[in-house]
N, C-alpha and C positions, 0 to 999 in steps of 0.2 A: 493311760495318761497320754496326753499329747506331747509332742517333741519339746514344746516350751517348758512344760512342767518337768519333764525329764532333764532338760538343760538346767533348770533351777536346782533340782535335787542333786545333781552331780557336779554342778559348777562348770560344766563343759558347754562350749558354744554349740549351737544347733548344727553348724557346719561340720564340727568335729564328729558329732553323732551320726550325721549323714555319711561322712567319710568312713567311719568305722563300719557302718552298715554296707556301704558299697564295696568295701574292701574285704568283706567276709568275716570281720571280727565280731560283728553284732548281727545276729540273724535278722532277716528282713522283717520289718514291722507289718502288722496287719493293718489294713486300711478300713476306716469307718465308712459309713454310707456317704459321708461328705467328702471322701477321698483323703482325709487327713490320716497321717500315721498314728497308730494307736499302740502304745508300748505297755507291757506288763511289768511286774516286779522282777521278772527274770532279766529283762533288758537293763533295769537299774543295777542289779547285782553284777551283770556282765560288765557294764561300764565301770563299776567300782573296781572290779578285778583288773580291768585294763589300766585304770589309774594307778592302782597298787603296783602292778607289774612294771609300769613305766617309771614310777618313783624308785623302784628297786633296781632299775637299769636294764630291764628286759626289753628287747626290741619287739616291734610289732610282728615280725615274722615268727619270732619265738612264741609269742602269745597266740598267734593264729594256729601254729602247729599244736600247741597245747590244747586249745579249744577243739580242734578237729579230733585229737586223740581222746578227749573227754566224751565225745559223742558215743564212743564205744564202751563207755564205763570209765570210772575215774582211774587214770593210770598213775597210781601212787608212786611207783618206782620212777617213772618219768618225771614226775613233779619233784621228787627228792633229788634226782640226778641233776635236774636243771637248777635247783636251789644250791646244790653243792658246787656246781660249775660257777654260778654267780658269786658264791662266797669266795671261791679261789680267785676269781677276777678282782674282787674287792680287796682281798689280801695282797694281791700283786700291786694294785694301784696304791694301797696304803704304804707298801714297802718302797715303791718308786717315789712317792711323795716324801717319805721320811728321808730317803737318800738325797733328793733334791733340796730339801730343807737344810740338811746338814751341810751340803756343799755350798749353798747360798750363804748360810751363816758363816762358814769358814772364809768365804771370799769377802764378806762384809768385814769380818774381824781383821783379815789381812790388809785390806785397803785402808781401814781406819788406822791401823798401826803404821802403814807406809806414809799416809798423809800427815800423820802426827810428826814425822821426821822429814817431811818435804819431798818424799818420793811418790812416784805414781807409776806402777808397773803397767797400767793400762796404756799409758802414752809411750812407755819404753824409755822415759827420760825423767830427770828430776822435775818436780813441779815448779812452775814459775811464779808462784804466789808469794 
């Protein structure tokens, strides 16, 4: 398939496909007699894996390392280790967000209570309302 069809099937811009190819994430396309890039189903699957990896929060360098490792056979342990590391990052982000939410809610409740009695600790003085 030509790059335009690959773009339509993946929802990626042609410039993104060219970028992934030039950066080594996507193997170089074969060229037809007319000089146009010709991609096979393997390129489609690779781009779908890149999209999935990015949606899951993996960086391009991590994906590139994985693809290089896969050339020597599927590194199952490496894949599982990477997924475990990403899960740990997600758990930490979730914990941080939960803490921030609780602190923000507590501040909102405190300010609401203060304002109800004419105080404003943000100004350091009584409200002039």
